[in-house]
N, C-alpha and C positions, 0 to 999 in steps of 0.2 A: 520571711525573707526569701527571695528567689534563689534557686540553686545556682543560676548563672546569669551574668549580664553580658550581652553581646554589644560591643561598641563599634559603630560604623561611622567613621568620619566621611563627610561628603562635601565636595566642592564642584559645582556645575556638573552634577552627576545625573541629571534628569533622564538621560538616555538609558541608564541601567540601574538606578537606585531601587526601583520597584522589585526587580528580580532579587537583589541582595536581601532586601528587607523581607520579602515573602519567604525565602528559604530559611531565614532566621526564625520567623514566626511559625513556620511549619515543622519545627523540630519536634521529634518524638519526646524529648525532654520538655515536658509541658511547663514546669515551674521556672520560667525564665522572664527576663525583661530585655527589650531591645532598645538601645539608645542611639539615635541618629543625631550626629552633630553637624548641622549645616554651617559650613565654614565660610560664611559670607558669600554664598552663591549668588550669581546674577541671573540664573535661569530658573526653571520651575521645580528645582529640587525640593524646596521646603513645601511647596503646594502639594506635590505628590505624596510626601511623607505625612503631611497633615491629613490628607484624605484617607490614607491607610490607617492612621492612628484613630480616626473616628470609628473604625470598624473593629479595632483590637486595642484594648486598654493596656496591654503589655508593651505597646510601642510608645515611646516618648521622643519628642523632637526638642532638641536644644539648639538655639540659634545664636551664633556669634555675630556681632555687629559688623565685623570686617574679616577679611581672609587672613588668618594668623598661621596657617600651616597645620599639617597633620598631627604634629606633636601636641600643639595647643588644643586641637580638637579632641584628641584622645584624653588629654588631661582634664578637660572640662567635663567629660563623661565620667572619668574616674572619681571626680569630686562628689558625684551624686549616685554612682552605681551602688546597688544594694546586694548584688549576688555574691554567693560564696565563692564562685569561680568567675574570673574575668576572661572573656574571649574577644578577639578583635576580628573584624571582617572588613575588607576594603570594599568600597562602594561598587566596584565593577566586578567583584568576585561573587562566589556563592558557596553554600554548604550543601553537602549530602544531608538529607533530613534526619538521619540517625546519628550524625556526627557528635553532637554534644552529649547525647545519652551514652554513647560509646566511650567518649573521653572521660566523662565524670565517673563512670563505673570503673574505668581503669585507674583512676586517681584516688581510689579509696584511701591508700596509705602514701600518697604523694602530694607534692605541692606544685609541680609542673608536669603537664601532660602534653604530648605532641603526637601528630600523626603524619603519615606520608600525604602527598597531595598530587593532584593532577595539574599539569601545566598546559594551557591552551594559548593559541596565538590569534590575535585579532585578524579576521579576514581569511583564516585557514581552517578547514574542516578536519581538525585532528586534535587529539589530546594524548599526552604522554605522562607516564609516571615520573615524578621528579627524582625519586630515589629508586634503586632496584627493588623489585617486588619481593617482599619477605613473607608473602602469604597472609595468614591471619595471626601471626605471632604478636605478642605483647611482651615487652621486656624492659628491664631497668637499665638505664645508662648513667653511670656516675657523672657528676657535673664536669669534672676535669676532662673526661673523655668526650662528653658532648661539646664542650668548648673547643677541643682540638678538632672535632669534625666540622666545626664552623669555620675553621681557618685552613683546613687542608687544601692543598692545590691538586691533590690526586683524585678528588671526587667533588660532586656538587656540594656546596656548603650547607650545613644544616641550619645556619642562621637564616636561610630563606624559607624556613617552615613557619608555621603559625601556632605557637603553643597557647595553651590556656594556663592561667595562673590562679592559685588560691588567693583570695583577697587578703587573707591573714598574712601571707608572705609579702605581698606588696606593702601592706601597712607596717609590717615589722621593719622592713628596710626603707620605708618612706620613699619608695621608688616612683619616679615619674619619667615621662618621656622628655628628653632634652629639647626645649623649644627653640634652641639655636639651630637645630638640624632639620633639614628637609628630606634627607635620605640617611639611612643608617641608624635612625633613632630607635628602631625596634631591636637592632642588634645590640646596642648599648644597654637597653632595658633588659634584654635577655641575659647579658653577662652579669649585670648587677643582681638579677634574680638567682642566677646559677651560683653566685658567690655565697648566697644564704641557704641554698637548698642542697641536700646531699646528692640529688640526681634528678633524672627525668624519666617518666614512664613513656615509652615509645610504643605507639599503636600502629602496626604495619598497614592496616586497612586504610586507604586514602578516603578522606572526607571533605577536603578543601579543594575547591576548583579555582585556580589562579589564572587570570587572563592577562597575558602580556600584550599591552597596547603600545603602539609606536610612539605615543607621546608620554608614556609613563616616566615619571621622574626617576624611578628605580633603574631605568635602562638608558635614559638620555639626560641625566642630571647635568646642569651647568658645572663647569670646573669649580666655580665658587662654592657650590654645595659640597663637592668632594673635598675641597680644601677645609671647609668648616668641620667636616667629619674627622679629618686628620688632626685638626687642632684640638677637638674634643677628646680624641683618643690619647693624644699626648698628655692632656690634662688628667685623664682617667688613670694614667700610669702613676700619678702622684698619690692616688687614693690608697688607703690602708686596706689592701685586699686580705680577706680572711683566708682564702684559698690561693696559695702561691701559683698553682697551675692556671688559675684564671688570669692572673697578671701576665703570665707567659702567653696566654691566648690573646690578650689585648695587644701585647707586643707584636705577635705574629700578624694580627689584623692590621696593625699600624704599618708594618713593613709592606704588606700586600697593598694596602691603600696608597701608600707613598709611591710604590712602583707603578701602580695603575694610573695615578695622577700624572706622573712624569710621562708615561706613554701617551696619555690622552692629550696632554699639552702640546705634543708634537704631532700626533696622529690625527687629531680632530681637524686642524686647519688643512692638512694634506688631503684628508678625505673630502673636504669641502672644495678642493681645488685651489685653496689659498696657498700656493706653493712657496712664495717668498716668506709669508708668515711662518709656515711650517719649517722652512730651512733655517730661518732666524732662531726659532725655538730650539732646533737641533744644535745650532752653534752655541747657544747659551747653555745647553745641557747635553754634552756629548754622551754622558752616561745614560741619559734618558733615550737618546737616539739608539744606543746599543740595545737597551731593553726593548724598544719598539721593533728593531730588526729581529731580535730573538723571538719576540711574540709572534711576528709574522711568519717566521720559519716554522714555529711549532704549530701554527694554525693550518699549515699546508697539508 
């Protein structure tokens, strides 16, 4: 059995999939498998991955017949993944080559391990640490505290990090990515895992390189995607949470998401120059207009 399975969902990722796959295959943790799920791509994504798989037997290509979304792609890989640890990697991102070895070593007595990451921006020659530099520290964060850090408005949310999970934890909770979601699916997955685990081992040394692209769904998701996330969070509140603090965190995430959705319903048409549409949206939701004005004032 491999020590780790790296799951890479890919849709029309021909421009960058080779880099992601190569950094996964070059991990110093040698006993791994890399599962690329081609989510109905219409470009050369599958061809590129097949070519790489011919050179390395630890790489497997899974092809979905149509584009079903990132959640379905990850779930398809989870069904066949054999590793003791499950790691995800977006097709346009990459790993430091020692990342998995470092995280698996830190997770000797843990079920969830996460590290800091670098954030890069498409077309710009710069990279920034996502969280403040903690040096080389490794420390335990209780699940309730970790969830609170995911919803805090005072700092960058820890829900935007990329944990690895023990397969036994995922199986115990029968956790899967919600296929109704195109954004936020990893946050919900994280909260479900935190509800089962006592905490998370945090490794300060960054090993994940996250590329922010202009067309990324995470940053330009349609309002319908955000509305779907809100609906799923409301549904999640009805769940019987083992850890009451996790339910509180879901409530906080819901409040934040609802506020952001109201702001975007008014702000998005205004930003596009659709003044009448934006003003009508503001008239329908005066409270949302107030939230938008407050958001703009804070951004100054």
